ROKOL-993862 format. One record per residue (C-alpha): residue in three letters; x negated, y negated, z negated. Coordinates in pm, whole numbers, plus 50000, padded with zeros to 5 digits. Layout:
<recs>
ALAXYZ;...
</recs>
This chain:
<recs>
MET445144832550737;ASP446174797350652;ALA449784791750553;GLY450404770650861;GLN448764794251113;LEU450844816251341;PHE447944839051447;SER444624848851295;VAL441564868751415;ASP439694892751188;PRO436854916851275;LEU438024952651254;GLU435094974451365;ARG431634959651427;GLN430144991951572;ALA433295005451727;ALA431495023452012;ARG429465043351757;GLY426285040951964;HIS427785055452281;GLY427165025252499;ALA429074992852559;ILE432864991452537;THR434354988652884;SER438084994852820;MET440454997452528;ALA444055008752461;ALA446185009452143;GLY449385025852016;SER450805034851673;ASP447695024651476;VAL445495044051714;ILE442735027751924;VAL440985045352211;LEU437775030352351;GLY435985038652674;THR432255031952697;SER429725025852968;ARG428065059852904;GLY431255079552965;TRP432305084752606;LEU435785082652465;VAL436035070652102;ARG439375075451924;HIS440005055951601;ASP443065066551398;PHE443595040051129;SER446345060350965;PHE443755086550863;GLU440665064150887;ASP439235089451125;ALA437225086951447;LEU436685112051727;ASP433855109951981;ILE434385127252314;ASP431775129852589;LEU433465127252927;GLY430225131753121;GLY429875167753025;GLY426055164253006;ARG425805152953366;SER423075128353455;GLY423665094753613;ASP426065066453542;HIS429625076553462;ALA431195046353293;VAL434815046553177;HIS436875025053412;ARG440235022853229;VAL441815038352921;PHE445625042152885;LEU447415052452563;ASP451135058552522;PRO453045038052256;GLY453105068252026;GLY449345072552033;LYS449495109452138;HIS448865109652514;CYS445765093852670;ILE444745090553037;VAL441165080253118;THR439585071453450;VAL435795076253479;ILE433625064653769;HIS430925089653862;PRO428305085454127;GLY430295108854340;GLY433635091454289;ALA436415087054033;GLU437675113553793;THR440855111553584;TYR441235129853250;TYR444135137253017;HIS443645140352644;HIS446155149252374;ALA445695138552013;ARG445505174951904;TRP442865185052159;PRO439185183952081;ARG438295177252443;PRO440145161852740;LYS441175180753052;PRO440435167953402;LEU443305162453641;PRO442005177853965;ARG444885165254181;LEU443825129554104;ARG440145134954179;GLY438795106854391;LEU441615082654307;LEU440655051854110;VAL443585047153870;ASN444005010953762;ALA447395012453590;VAL449685036653404;ALA453335031353309;TRP454915053753044;ASN458615062453012;ARG459055050452656;GLN462635064252627;ALA461825099652744;ILE458255106552629;THR457765131952349;GLU454785144152151;ALA454605175952356;SER455175161152703;THR454455129052884;LYS457595133453101;GLU457375112153414;VAL454365088653425;ILE453625063453704;LEU450045057053811;GLY448755028354030;THR445525031454224;GLU443005007954375;ALA444135019554718;GLY447635004854665;GLN449295038354599;ILE451845047054329;PHE451945082954204;GLU454255101653968;MET452805127353731;ALA453805147653427;VAL451645167053180;ASP452755191152906;GLU450485198452614;ALA451095235652644;ASP450105237153014;LYS446905217152962;LYS447165204753322;GLU449345182853535;LYS452715198553621;TYR452915179153942;VAL451545148354119;LYS453755130754373;LEU453015101054591;LEU455915077354543;PHE454905046254733;GLU452055030554927;LEU451514994055012;THR451204990755387;GLU451994954555467;LEU449274939855244;ARG446884965755121;GLU445824955454774;GLY445014975254469;ILE447694981054205;LYS446314962753901;ASP449064969153647;LEU452374987853612;GLN455354986853376;MET458475008653367;GLU461835007353185;THR464895029853205;ALA468565025753126;VAL471395051053111;VAL474215044353359;GLY476965069353302;ASN475395103653335;ALA472475090853543;THR469305071253475;ARG468405038153634;TYR464685030553670;TYR463124995953669;VAL459514994453784;MET457274963753816;ALA453814964753977;VAL451254937154029;THR448404931954272;PRO446014902454269;THR448594881554461;ARG451994898154433;LEU454554910754182;TYR456644939654316;SER459914951654161;PHE461684984554228;THR464984997254090;GLY467455024954159;ILE469455053754017;GLY468295089754026;SER464775103054008;LEU461675081954063;GLU461115099254391;THR464655090154504;VAL464245054154393;PHE461015048154581;ALA462195067954884;SER465125043954921;TYR462695015754998;THR461835031155332;ASP465195017655455;ARG465334984555272;ALA463124955155202;ILE460774955054908;HIS461454927754653;PHE458284909354554;MET457044875754426;GLU453884861754589;LEU451854833854429;PRO448894814954579;GLY445414821354452;GLU443794853654358;ILE442574867754031;PRO440584900054002;ASN442044909053662;SER445744905553739;GLU447744918753441;LEU451444926553372;HIS452764930053018;PHE456194937252870;PHE457114925352522;ILE458674955452350;LYS461144952052063;GLN462994981751922;ARG461625003152207;ARG463144980052468;ALA461444955052696;LYS462734919852629;HIS460564898052857;PHE457464900553074;GLY454434880253175;TRP452244882853488;LEU448734868953481;SER448334856653842;GLY445824834954020;ALA448004803854002;GLY449344807753651;ILE451534829453433;TYR454854839553583;TYR457294851253320;GLY460984857753260;GLU463514876053045;LEU464544911753123;ASN468204921353118;PHE468514957453221;GLY472234957653157;ALA472904930153412;GLN474754938753731;HIS473654909853949;SER472894923154294;SER470904904454550;THR471814902454916;SER469224928654992;GLY470914953554766;ASP468264952554495;GLU469454946854145;ASN468004915153999;PHE467224921753633;VAL464974891453572;GLU466594860753412;ASN465404826553293;LYS462254827553502;GLY459394803853427;PHE455864795453532;PHE452924783453325;ASP450324764753527;TYR446704768353417;SER446294730753452;LYS448044727553117;LEU445014743652960;GLY443004712153034;ASP441014724453334;SER442724738753640;ASN439584758253735;ILE439684778153415;LYS441484811253443;PRO442024835253154;ALA439964866653150;SER442854885552985;PHE446144878552817;ALA448814893652593;VAL452514886952540;SER454164882752199;GLU457764874852119;PHE457404837252169;HIS453784831752282;PHE451114840152535;LEU447644848552405;LEU445114837252668;LEU441494848652647;ILE439224820652770;GLU435544828052706;ASP435314835452333;LYS438484817252243;ILE442104828552234;LYS444514800952315;VAL448074805952191;VAL450654790552425;ASN454304787852329;ARG456264805152602;ILE459294782252563;SER457634748052536;GLN454494757852733;GLN452434739452472;ILE449164751552323;VAL449984756551958;GLU446774772651830;GLU443224780451940;LEU441564810551783;VAL437774814151780;VAL436464849751787;ASP433314854951581;ASN431734880351814;THR428384896851751;PRO425254881051898;GLU424314914652054;SER427254911152293;SER425974896452614;LYS429314893152786;GLY431294879052496;ILE434944889152449;ILE435894912752730;GLY439684916852695;LEU442864918352494;CYS445284946752434;SER448374951752220;ASP449974979052011;ALA453654977852114;SER454804999351822;THR453224977651549;GLY453134943551721;VAL449384939551653;PHE446974925651912;TYR443324934551956;ALA440334917252118;PHE437104935252197;ASP433604928652321;GLU430904953852409;THR430444965652051;SER433234953051824;ILE436984952551782;PHE438894922651642;GLN442464923451514;VAL444744894551609;SER447584893251359;THR450724872451361;SER452584858351064;ASP456214849651137;GLU455464834651475;GLY459124824651524;ARG459354802351217;ASP458964770251420;MET460964780851722;TRP464044762551596;GLN462084730151626;VAL460904739451973;TYR464424745952094;LEU465654714851914;ASP463104693452099;MET464394708852419;LYS467994700752307;ALA468874737652321;TYR470924733852005;ALA472684767452003;VAL469424786652044;ALA467754764251787;LEU470464773051533;SER469984810151600;HIS466284806451505;CYS466834786251188;LEU465644804150881;ASN467204782750607;PRO470034757450555;PHE467634727850573;GLN466564737050924;ARG470184741051028;ASP470984706950882;GLN468214692051098;VAL469804706651411;TYR473284694651308;LEU471914660051226;VAL470344655851570;GLN473564667051738;ALA475734645151514;ASP473584613951556;ALA473524618551933;ALA477314621851946;PHE477784592351709;ALA475514570451923;ALA477514580452229;LYS480724570652040;GLU481954606452052;TYR483114603751695;TYR485194635351678;ILE482264656651793;ALA479984638251552;ALA482444644851270;SER482384682151340;PHE478584683351322;TYR478324660851018;ALA480774683650837;LYS478404712950874;MET475574695450691;ASN475024702050324;TYR471634687850222;ILE470144660750441;LEU472984635350423;SER475414632250135;PHE479154633450173;GLU479424596750081;GLU476844585450339;ILE478644603550619;SER482034590150512;LEU480714554350506;LYS479364558250860;PHE482884564250993;ILE484474537950769;SER481934511950887;VAL483044516551248;GLY486734518951158;GLU487144554651282;GLN489814567551045;ASP490754596251276;ALA487164608051303;LEU486864605150925;ARG489934627250890;THR488374652351128;PHE485184651750922;LEU487154658550603;LEU489054687350760;ARG485914703350898;ARG484174698550566;LEU487014717250399;ASP486464746450634;ASN482824748650529;LEU483394747250152;THR483584778749943;LYS486354788149704;ASP484144779249410;ASP484154742149506;LYS487684737849373;MET487384701749254;GLN485764689649574;ILE488334708249784;THR491204691749596;MET489734656749625;ILE488964660049996;SER492384675050067;THR494094646349887;TRP492064620750081;ALA492904638650408;THR496604637450311;GLU496454599850269;LEU494644596050602;TYR497344616650772;LEU500064594850621;ASP498204563550727;LYS497894576951082;ILE501614585151099;ASN502554550350981;ARG500194534051231;LEU501784554151510;LEU505234542951396;LEU504104506651398;GLU502834511251752;ASP506224522151887;GLY506994486251990;THR509544477751721;GLY507124467351454;THR509054487151194;THR508424520951044;THR510904549251049;ASN511164581650861;THR512114605751134;VAL510334618551435;THR513314613451660;ASN512984575651627;SER509584576951794;ASN509114585352156;SER505414591252113;SER504224626852170;ALA501154617151970;TYR503404609751676;ARG505034643751691;SER501664660551733;VAL500254643451424;VAL503334651651218;ASP503144688251320;GLU499434688551244;PHE500074672550905;ARG502684698550818;ALA500304726150916;PHE497684710150693;LEU500124708850401;SER500934745450456;ASP497264755450459;SER496334733550161;LYS499364738949939;ASP497354759149689;VAL494564733349650;LEU496554700649658;ASP497644686349327;GLU501414688749333;ALA502264656949144;THR499704635149325;THR500764647749668;MET504434641849601;ILE503714606549480;LEU501754599849800;LEU504524613250022;GLU507154593549835;SER505124561249842;TYR504764563850221;GLY508474571150258;ARG507944605350415;VAL511034622150280;ASP511024650550533;GLU507444659350453;LEU508194656150082;VAL510944682050119;TYR508704703850331;PHE505904702850073;ALA508364709649792;GLY509424740749977;LEU505804751650013;LYS505284746749639;GLU508504765649572;GLN510154734749427;TYR513404746249579;GLU515574723949364;ILE514234693149541;VAL514684709449882;VAL518264720349822;HIS519204686849670;HIS517844669249978;TYR519814690950220;ILE523004686050021;GLN522524648550033;GLN522084651450409;GLY525254672350434;GLU523344702250572;ALA524934729950371;ARG523674757650598;LYS520024747650551;ALA520504745250177;LEU522044779950171;GLU519164793850380;VAL516734781050118;LEU518754796449836;GLN518844829950017;ARG515054833749999;HIS513954862549781;ASN511714841249558;VAL514304814349480;PRO515614816449121;VAL519244826949112;ASP519994799448861;LEU519684774249146;VAL522534791749326;TYR524764786549023;LYS523574750748979;PHE524344739549333;ALA527404761649384;PRO529944733449306;ASP528364709449557;LEU527904735349828;ILE531414749549814;MET532844714549834;LEU530554707250129;ASP531194739050330;ALA533384765250167;TYR533164790550448;GLU529354791250473;THR528994791050096;VAL531324820350045;GLU529634839750325;SER526294833850158;TRP527644846149825;MET529044877249986;MET525734884750154;ALA524024883049813;ARG526384910349682;ASN525314922049336;LYS522444897149309;LEU524944870949191;ASN527114871348881;PRO530584860349001;GLY531444849648648;LYS528864821748667;LEU530404809448993;ILE533854804948838;PRO533284768048743;ALA532404760249106;MET535464778649235;MET537714762148972;ARG536484727949078;TYR537094736349441;VAL540664748849394;SER541504718949171;GLU540764694549454;PRO543334687649729;HIS542504706250048;ALA543994712950381;LYS546694739050399;ASN545484775050360;GLU541924763750287;THR541894778949939;HIS541784813550091;GLU537914812050100;VAL537804814849720;ILE540434842249728;LYS538344860549992;TYR535284860049769;LEU537224870749459;GLU538854899349650;PHE535384909549772;CYS534114910249413;VAL537084929849284;LYS537514954849566;ASP534024959149716;LEU531774952049420;ASN534144967349160;ASN533644937248938;GLU535134941048589;ASP534764905348465;PRO538154894648316;GLY537454858748420;VAL537184868948787;HIS540414889048769;ASN542234861148586;LEU541154835148844;LEU542264856949133;LEU545604863248965;SER546114826048906;LEU545444818749274;TYR547874846049379;SER550524831249148;LYS550304797949329;LYS551034812849670;ALA554564811649805;ASP554464848049905;GLU554644869949594;SER553614902149773;GLN549854898349712;LEU550474890849345;LEU552634921649303;GLN550144943149492;PHE547354930449267;LEU549384938448956;ASP550164973349082;THR546504981349162;LYS544744999748882;PHE541154988248928;GLY539955006748620;SER541365040648716;GLY538825068648728;GLN536755054848439;ALA536625075248123;ASN538335057347832;GLY538465025448036;PRO541315000848091;GLU543445002748402;PHE543224965348462;PHE540754938548360;TYR542814906648355;GLU544394893848035;PRO548104903148047;GLN549184874947812;TYR547464849548034;ALA548934865548344;LEU552414865248191;ARG552144828548102;LEU551004819848455;CYS553814839448617;LEU556444824348387;GLN555174789448469;ALA555234797248840;LYS558654814248808;ARG557324847048949;MET559984868348775;ARG559254901148949;ALA555634897548850;CYS556684890448493;VAL558734922548492;ARG555624941848606;ILE553504926248338;TYR556094933348064;SER556144969248181;MET552324971848173;MET552344957947821;SER554904985147722;MET557454957847646;HIS560184977147825;GLU563124960247659;GLU561884925847770;ALA561124939648116;VAL564654953548157;ALA566244922248017;LEU564324900248261;ALA564884924248549;LEU568674922448492;ARG568384885448565;VAL566604892248892;ASP567784925149040;LEU569884953548903;GLU567924979649094;LEU564704965848947;ALA566214969448600;LYS567205005448670;ALA563675013248789;GLU562144997848478;ALA564555016948250;ASP563655049348423;LYS559885044248368;VAL560125054248002;GLU559665091947989;ASP558075100647656;ASP560605082447434;GLU564145095447493;GLU565715072147241;LEU564135041047396;ARG565025052647744;LYS568645056947640;LYS568615022847480;LEU567345006947800;TRP569955024248009;LEU572635012247765;LYS571394976547829;VAL571774982348199;ALA575194998448150;LYS576374969647935;HIS575204945248202;VAL577044964848471;ILE580254966648265;GLU580114930048178;GLN579624921648543;GLU582904940748616;LYS585014923848343;GLY588264909348464;VAL588194931048775;LYS590864955748867;ARG590954992848799;GLU588845003949094;ASN585924982548973;ILE586084999548633;LYS585725032448813;LYS582555019248976;ALA581175011548632;ILE582015046848519;GLU580245060648826;PHE577105044048694;LEU576865072648444;SER575835096648719;GLU572705076148786;THR571445081948430;ASN570955119548486;ASN573325128148201;LEU571395105847962;LEU574545085147889;LYS577995098947812;ILE581355082447836;GLU581455077947462;ASP578185057647483;ILE579645031447712;LEU583215030147577;PRO582365002847322;PHE581374980147609;PHE584864980747764;PRO587604956447660;ASP590224968147413;PHE593084964647663;VAL591604989947908;LEU593975020147952;ILE592805054847853;ASP593985067848187;ASP591055050748347;PHE588645073448151;LYS590635105948158;GLU588425124648398;GLU585225113148232;ILE586485122447884;CYS587545157047999;LYS584195162648159;SER582465152247838;LEU584605176147629;LYS583725204747863;ASP580065197147820;TYR580385197447440;ASN582255230747452;SER579525246747666;GLN576885234247424;ILE578765249347127;GLU578955283347301;GLN575245281847374;LEU574465274547009;LYS576585304546898;ALA574645327447130;GLU571345314746991;MET572565320846631;ASP573495356846715;ASP570055362846861;ALA568405348746548;THR570525371946322;ARG569545402746522;GLY565895392846503;ALA566055389346125;ASP567595423946092;ASN564815439046300;ILE562165422546087;ARG563735435845764;SER563805471145903;ASP560115468446005;ILE559175456945657;GLY560995486845507;ALA559155510145744;LEU555795496545634;ALA556315510145282;GLN556545545445428;ARG553405542745652;TYR550555567945583;THR547405582445737;VAL545745616345718;ILE542155618745598;ASP540035648945667;ARG538425663445358;GLU535025659845528;GLU535525622945607;GLU532515602445493;CYS532245567145357;GLY530955543345624;VAL528425528045380;CYS527135554545143;ARG527835583945382;ARG529355604445095;LYS532705620945126;ILE535695598845077;LEU537615624744878;THR534935627344609;VAL536015644144287;GLY534175637943965;GLY532355609043805;LEU530695596044117;HIS532595563844091;GLN534185547243800;VAL537895542843873;GLY539365509343781;ARG542875507243658;SER543605480943909;TYR543375507144190;THR545795534844260;SER543905567844233;VAL544775603644311;GLY543575626744040;HIS539935620043969;MET539105607244323;ALA537445573244366;PRO539625545444521;PHE539005539744897;TYR540135519545202;VAL541205533745536;PHE541475511245846;PRO543615517146156;CYS540435521146363;GLY539575552646160;HIS536715539245950;ALA536975546745575;PHE535055532145284;HIS534885536644909;ALA536275505644744;ASN533035497344565;CYS530955504544880;LEU533165482145093;ILE532985453844837;ALA529185456844817;HIS528815457545199;VAL531105427845261;THR529485408044978;ARG526045414045132;CYS527015404645486;THR529455375945434;SER528725339645347;GLN527545330045000;ALA530805312444911;GLN532935342445017;ALA530645366444832;GLU530965346344512;ARG534775346344548;ILE534865384244596;LEU532625390244293;ASN534725366544086;LEU537925385244178;GLN536275418544102;LYS535065405243768;GLN538535393043675;LEU540055426943762;SER537425444743553;LEU538105422243253;MET541825428143279;ASP541215465843302;ARG539135465842987;LYS541675443942807;ALA544505466842907;ALA542575497442787;LYS541885480742456;ASP545525470742411;ASN546705506142488;GLY544285520642237;GLY545475497241958;THR549235497142004;GLY549835530242157;ASN552345516942410;GLY552195501942754;GLU553935468942698;SER550805448242746;VAL550055466943062;VAL553475460643195;SER553275423843107;SER549965419143290;ALA550925439243599;PRO552055409643809;THR548755391943750;VAL546725423043837;ASP548705428944153;LYS548125392944265;LEU544375395544204;ARG544215429244378;SER546095414844675;GLN543615386244697;LEU540695410444674;ASP542235432244946;ASP542615401845171;ALA539005392045107;VAL537335425745175;ALA539875445445379;SER541505420245611;GLU539615437645897;CYS537215466645943;PRO533675454845870;PHE532325476846152;CYS534845465746417;GLY535655429846322;ASP534005395846315;LEU531695405846032;MET529805430146256;ILE529595404146537;LYS528065378746299;GLU525395403946196;ILE523815400846543;SER522195368146436;LEU520675383246120;PRO516975393646130;PHE516175430346150;ILE514015428045840;LEU515525406945566;PRO513335384245347;GLY513865407045048;GLU512475437145234;SER508895424945260;VAL507655452945032;GLU509365478945246;LYS507875463245556;ALA504355463645409;SER504675500845330;TRP505015508545701;GLU501805490845804;ILE499045512445954;LYS495855506145763;PRO492385513345915;GLN490485543545780;PRO487405536645563;ALA484145542245743;SER482985568745496;GLN486145589445524;LYS485765620245740;ILE488735629045958;LEU489165666545976;PRO490635681646287;MET494085696446254;THR494865728846425;MET498165745546461;SER498715781746541;ILE501955795946653;
</recs>
């Protein structure tokens, strides 16, 4: 096949009939070809296995019995054959697995011209429902199962009565509608095309036509070989063609359509067409056979196959069949294999294969010539073909001065015309708007990889937008440009501005920021400049613009966005709070902990330093109170600023309440307040807030200054401050003396009753001050009579104190006597030891007699018994055993101390023994006794301060390991070692 050819013809089998006569009929399906011959033979060629099967349908009978028609299902398994005998027609069924066909006796005598298979239901084992058309104009339904080897049933469905003609061809299609099946059946006679449709069984569908009109198409002329073919794709019929006497009637099949005709029949044929034979060059020439492909008709005319494009109705190719010279009739017919899409031509002896090679490759051009642009695009196979379609559409629109449409089509082209050529076309005709449309559509068609081209085109489109906006402003009748939309009454102006903003939003990531801002600024589009800055997150420019316009709320809305740096809030805080304090403070409060109030102090300081309307400063106070009370802010600067604002208010109550509030209470090791007291004191002194100063002095523990200042303000305040000191009695008394002195000095020069009032002041001190404490504050000329009662009361108090001290002394004397008697009783204390009592360490008897233990002179011994210790709990220990046990169990430092004491006692014992042996007297012993007693007392305290079995020493032993490090040898001796293999273990018996 040539590269440019759509179809080609190649001989397949030269002796296809295999010597069984001339080929009279042929059918194909799934690479299987079945031939019927003039001698009544059936030849089956299976190209999948390269096998052939010859079947004699005559059964050895004499006479002519030529095969009339052969029908093969699309799967190549089921075959129906009609044979004409001298006595009539006989119909056979053959399955691919059978060696011989089976006659269908119920069809005997009926000349079957057409068979329609149910492609959706047929299986390898069963034909399901099959429709047969006869020469007598009858339509039958039949079904055959392979296992039964005969027809299950044969039903007469329909019979032509109005115009009795033979059924020449049949086609059937089904579709599922809900839970039912809808049947579509088409049948042709030499002059008519009948169509039947309905839901239910085939019998029900055809029975319904007894009450309604039959839908048919009748064409003039008559043709003996009328044929009907469906083009099958993916097991569904897509379109059909009817070979009639006048021409080829064709159309598309849409079995899902619900278009009902007035007669009640469903019309499932769309886009009908008719091909007149006159287009073949001679109106008298009629095809002997034809076939339908996806886009073409194959018409058999003598020994040539003319290929006609179904859409353009043009002859596109003419195929010459190289038939054998032995064939007297030439090419007899055409048939197709619906499952493989291959066509076949045959003469009396040979089979030819008609193959197609991408027959739809030029259909885009066909549809383009017909100006069916959408269909042409759907058939384009590469971008160049699509560009051809777009070019034709664009040029047509451009010629018709439909520039916007032309721009859209030009933008879709990538190869035929360059970007520059297309742009110059619009510039040459002065169509800036169409050029802008072209640029925008071109952007939509570019990929993300074309970054540089996208940026350049976007920038050009930006300039075209700005130019359009300015031209619209110039057209408003004033001749001057403006910067705001409100100055233009043109809806077109507003539409373009909105469109431009949408473009900026969509292209913000591809536009060069600096270039775009320069363009916007050069055209004076401040609003769009601000808008673009917001898109590029250049919030500083946006906020600055709104502040200049006095739109504080808009500026604050920008600053409240989650992606705006918080530093911008601090930067613009001074301007915003001066512009709108209320909105600014509300915005800060909404931000809560996102803002650092300390960084807002300069803005608040600037605000409060400027003159404002009365009570307007409270916005700053509100924010500071919010920080301190709600956010628990601990910044000293915030607390100091709030305190300074309180100090400037005429009402001192808020200041005092603030000073009394301990904001740091509840925090471990934290301060109770966070402002600087020295700064607060200086502010309050400058503002003459004396009560506040007293509070601050008190907080700073400067109680003397607090009382002194309070005496200048309010006596009761001074008394309260003096009474606050609780842990320093001397200071508290001193403060009360200051208050008393002030009270007495206030009463100087007043008569006697006023002096009594001053003396009554003593009762308020809770006996802290006496009359003698305040007497120095009275004048020298005051009479003693005025203090008589107070002095007597004081003397009585002193007398009662003296008596109380005497009683306490007597109690102390009696206690000392009791202690001395107890000490004397201790010297007489004893305990009884049983003679069988054992030492708690060595388990030997305590009262051991003999040389078991060496007796040191430092111990008191009875006879020759070893020294021992007895504890109140009952445990007893030899002295040496107790020392050894305590030394082993106590700490290393304590053990060394005990051993050192024991060593010193031993040395002194030996020295004393030596001195006694040399001098013969006990003077040296007597002289060293105090030292020995002191050492023995220390040793007793070290080893016998508590019972080692009942005291802390035993408790501490819980943490010691059961096996000490020095006992590893002892531990190893208890290990169980395995017996040697050679050692014989003798049984042990025990008799009682």
